[in-house]
PARO-234355 format. One line per field, with one value per atom (N, C-alpha, C): x, y, z; atom name. Coordinates in nm, 2 decimals. Layout:
// PARO-234355
u: (X	...) .
v: (Y	...) .
w: (Z	...) .
atom: (CA	...) .
END
This chain:
// PARO-234355
u: (7.98	8.09	8.03	8.08	8.03	8.16	8.15	8.25	8.21	8.30	8.27	8.37	8.31	8.40	8.36	8.47	8.45	8.52	8.44	8.49	8.47	8.54	8.54	8.41	8.34	8.22	8.25	8.37	8.41	8.44	8.41	8.42	8.28	8.28	8.15	8.08	7.95	7.88	7.94	7.97	8.02	8.16	8.25	8.38	8.37	8.27	8.25	8.23	8.14	8.10	8.22	8.30	8.41	8.52	8.55	8.66	8.62	8.49	8.45	8.48	8.45	8.47	8.62	8.70	8.85	8.90	8.85	8.89	8.85	8.73	8.69	8.78	8.81	8.90	9.04	9.09	9.22	9.22	9.11	9.09	9.10	9.03	9.03	9.17	9.25	9.38	9.47	9.46	9.55	9.52	9.39	9.35	9.26	9.31	9.22	9.15	9.22	9.15	9.04	9.05	8.95	8.83	8.87	8.76	8.68	8.75	8.68	8.59	8.64	8.55	8.43	8.44	8.33	8.23	8.29	8.21	8.13	8.19	8.13	8.02	8.03	7.94	7.84	7.87	7.79	7.75	7.84	7.82	7.75	7.74	7.68	7.78	7.74	7.83	7.77	7.85	7.80	7.90	7.84	7.92	7.90	8.00	7.99	8.08	8.06	8.13	8.19	8.30	8.36	8.38	8.39	8.39	8.50	8.62	8.74	8.85	8.97	9.08	9.14	9.13	9.18	9.10	8.97	8.88	8.90	8.93	8.96	9.08	9.19	9.31	9.29	9.21	9.18	9.10	9.00	8.92	9.00	9.08	9.17	9.26	9.32	9.41	9.33	9.21	9.14	9.10	9.06	9.02	9.13	9.25	9.37	9.40	9.35	9.37	9.29	9.18	9.09	9.10	9.12	9.11	9.21	9.24	9.32	9.24	9.30	9.24	9.31	9.24	9.30	9.27	9.38	9.37	9.38	9.29	9.31	9.34	9.45	9.50	9.48	9.41	9.37	9.48	9.54	9.65	9.60	9.48	9.43	9.40	9.41	9.39	9.52	9.63	9.76	9.79	9.74	9.76	9.71	9.61	9.54	9.46	9.46	9.37	9.23	9.15	9.01	8.92	8.96	8.87	8.95	8.88	8.93	8.83	8.87	8.78	8.83	8.74	8.77	8.65	8.68	8.58	8.58	8.46	8.45	8.32	8.32	8.20	8.17	8.25	8.23	8.15	8.16	8.08	8.15	8.28	8.35	8.30	8.23	8.18	8.03	7.97	7.83	7.78	7.85	7.80	7.83	7.90	7.93	7.81	7.78	7.67	7.69	7.58	7.58	7.61	7.68	7.70	7.56	7.54	7.41	7.44	7.34	7.36	7.34	7.36	7.33	7.19	7.17	7.04	6.98) .
v: (8.89	8.94	9.05	9.06	9.16	9.23	9.35	9.42	9.40	9.33	9.31	9.39	9.45	9.51	9.44	9.42	9.35	9.45	9.49	9.58	9.53	9.58	9.54	9.59	9.50	9.54	9.61	9.60	9.67	9.82	9.87	10.01	10.07	10.20	10.27	10.26	10.27	10.26	10.36	10.48	10.58	10.54	10.49	10.44	10.32	10.24	10.12	10.17	10.26	10.31	10.37	10.46	10.53	10.43	10.33	10.24	10.14	10.11	10.03	10.10	10.23	10.31	10.32	10.34	10.35	10.22	10.10	9.98	9.96	10.01	10.00	10.08	10.20	10.29	10.23	10.17	10.11	9.99	9.92	9.81	9.86	9.97	10.03	10.07	10.12	10.17	10.05	9.95	9.83	9.74	9.72	9.63	9.69	9.79	9.86	9.78	9.68	9.60	9.52	9.46	9.39	9.48	9.59	9.69	9.74	9.77	9.81	9.70	9.57	9.46	9.46	9.47	9.47	9.59	9.70	9.82	9.80	9.74	9.73	9.62	9.52	9.40	9.39	9.45	9.43	9.55	9.62	9.73	9.70	9.57	9.53	9.54	9.60	9.62	9.55	9.47	9.40	9.44	9.50	9.54	9.44	9.38	9.28	9.32	9.24	9.27	9.14	9.16	9.06	9.12	9.03	9.09	9.18	9.15	9.23	9.22	9.27	9.28	9.14	9.05	8.91	8.84	8.86	8.80	8.86	8.99	9.05	9.00	8.98	8.92	8.78	8.70	8.57	8.57	8.65	8.66	8.70	8.80	8.84	8.73	8.66	8.55	8.44	8.40	8.30	8.34	8.46	8.51	8.52	8.54	8.56	8.43	8.32	8.20	8.20	8.28	8.28	8.41	8.52	8.65	8.75	8.85	8.96	9.04	9.08	9.15	9.28	9.39	9.51	9.53	9.56	9.58	9.74	9.79	9.93	9.94	10.01	10.04	10.19	10.22	10.36	10.43	10.54	10.61	10.67	10.72	10.78	10.68	10.55	10.45	10.36	10.43	10.36	10.26	10.29	10.20	10.06	10.05	9.92	9.88	9.75	9.70	9.72	9.80	9.83	9.77	9.74	9.69	9.63	9.54	9.48	9.49	9.48	9.48	9.38	9.32	9.23	9.23	9.19	9.16	9.01	8.95	8.81	8.75	8.63	8.57	8.44	8.40	8.28	8.29	8.18	8.17	8.18	8.21	8.22	8.32	8.42	8.53	8.51	8.41	8.40	8.40	8.36	8.35	8.47	8.57	8.69	8.78	8.85	8.94	9.07	9.12	9.25	9.36	9.46	9.59	9.65	9.69	9.75	9.89	9.98	10.12	10.13	10.25	10.27	10.24	10.19	10.15	10.23) .
w: (9.86	9.95	10.03	10.16	10.25	10.31	10.34	10.42	10.57	10.64	10.78	10.86	10.97	11.07	11.20	11.28	11.41	11.51	11.61	11.71	11.85	11.94	12.08	12.15	12.22	12.29	12.42	12.47	12.59	12.57	12.45	12.42	12.42	12.44	12.44	12.31	12.30	12.17	12.07	12.11	12.02	11.97	12.06	12.02	11.93	11.95	11.86	11.72	11.71	11.57	11.50	11.58	11.52	11.49	11.57	11.55	11.43	11.42	11.31	11.17	11.17	11.05	11.02	11.13	11.11	11.04	11.09	11.04	10.89	10.86	10.72	10.63	10.67	10.59	10.58	10.69	10.69	10.58	10.58	10.48	10.34	10.31	10.18	10.14	10.23	10.20	10.18	10.26	10.26	10.14	10.11	10.01	9.91	9.83	9.74	9.63	9.58	9.47	9.53	9.64	9.70	9.75	9.80	9.84	9.72	9.61	9.48	9.43	9.44	9.40	9.48	9.61	9.70	9.67	9.65	9.62	9.49	9.39	9.26	9.26	9.35	9.34	9.46	9.57	9.69	9.77	9.83	9.91	10.04	10.08	10.20	10.31	10.42	10.54	10.66	10.73	10.85	10.96	11.07	11.19	11.30	11.35	11.46	11.58	11.69	11.81	11.86	11.94	12.02	12.16	12.27	12.40	12.44	12.38	12.43	12.33	12.36	12.27	12.25	12.35	12.32	12.22	12.23	12.13	11.99	11.99	11.86	11.79	11.87	11.82	11.76	11.84	11.80	11.67	11.66	11.54	11.42	11.43	11.32	11.28	11.37	11.34	11.26	11.31	11.24	11.10	11.08	10.95	10.85	10.90	10.81	10.73	10.78	10.70	10.58	10.57	10.46	10.37	10.44	10.36	10.43	10.35	10.41	10.51	10.62	10.73	10.76	10.78	10.82	10.97	11.05	11.19	11.21	11.30	11.34	11.49	11.51	11.65	11.67	11.78	11.81	11.88	11.82	11.89	12.02	12.03	12.15	12.26	12.23	12.34	12.35	12.35	12.37	12.26	12.14	12.02	12.04	12.12	12.14	12.01	11.98	11.87	11.91	11.83	11.86	11.76	11.64	11.54	11.42	11.35	11.23	11.12	11.00	10.88	10.78	10.70	10.59	10.50	10.37	10.27	10.27	10.29	10.31	10.27	10.22	10.18	10.25	10.35	10.42	10.55	10.63	10.75	10.88	10.88	11.01	11.11	11.06	11.15	11.19	11.14	11.15	11.30	11.39	11.53	11.61	11.56	11.63	11.64	11.75	11.76	11.68	11.63	11.56	11.66	11.60	11.68	11.70	11.83	11.86	11.91	11.88	11.93	12.08	12.14	12.28	12.32	12.44	12.48	12.59) .
atom: (N	CA	C	N	CA	C	N	CA	C	N	CA	C	N	CA	C	N	CA	C	N	CA	C	N	CA	C	N	CA	C	N	CA	C	N	CA	C	N	CA	C	N	CA	C	N	CA	C	N	CA	C	N	CA	C	N	CA	C	N	CA	C	N	CA	C	N	CA	C	N	CA	C	N	CA	C	N	CA	C	N	CA	C	N	CA	C	N	CA	C	N	CA	C	N	CA	C	N	CA	C	N	CA	C	N	CA	C	N	CA	C	N	CA	C	N	CA	C	N	CA	C	N	CA	C	N	CA	C	N	CA	C	N	CA	C	N	CA	C	N	CA	C	N	CA	C	N	CA	C	N	CA	C	N	CA	C	N	CA	C	N	CA	C	N	CA	C	N	CA	C	N	CA	C	N	CA	C	N	CA	C	N	CA	C	N	CA	C	N	CA	C	N	CA	C	N	CA	C	N	CA	C	N	CA	C	N	CA	C	N	CA	C	N	CA	C	N	CA	C	N	CA	C	N	CA	C	N	CA	C	N	CA	C	N	CA	C	N	CA	C	N	CA	C	N	CA	C	N	CA	C	N	CA	C	N	CA	C	N	CA	C	N	CA	C	N	CA	C	N	CA	C	N	CA	C	N	CA	C	N	CA	C	N	CA	C	N	CA	C	N	CA	C	N	CA	C	N	CA	C	N	CA	C	N	CA	C	N	CA	C	N	CA	C	N	CA	C	N	CA	C	N	CA	C	N	CA	C	N	CA	C	N	CA	C	N	CA	C	N	CA	C	N	CA	C	N	CA	C	N	CA	C	N	CA	C	N	CA	C) .
END
């Protein structure tokens, strides 16, 4: 199992990192038992991106058929959905690009 975060690529690199962290913490609060299981057995984190908010909604919706998902909405950005997180062991996220730092 891995802790995945998926964040919008249309945000700045700094915002991507922060929003990814917010989503991880939201997941830990919403799903403490699953988070504890991940922490005890794996501690692997994978940070991914999608192009924009529409893709993020679609990704969250698809994942929810398999696992619990935490959504993070940023108050400083008009409560827009900025990132999601889940603990997952499947392949639905395999094709998404990794989050990359500023270039």
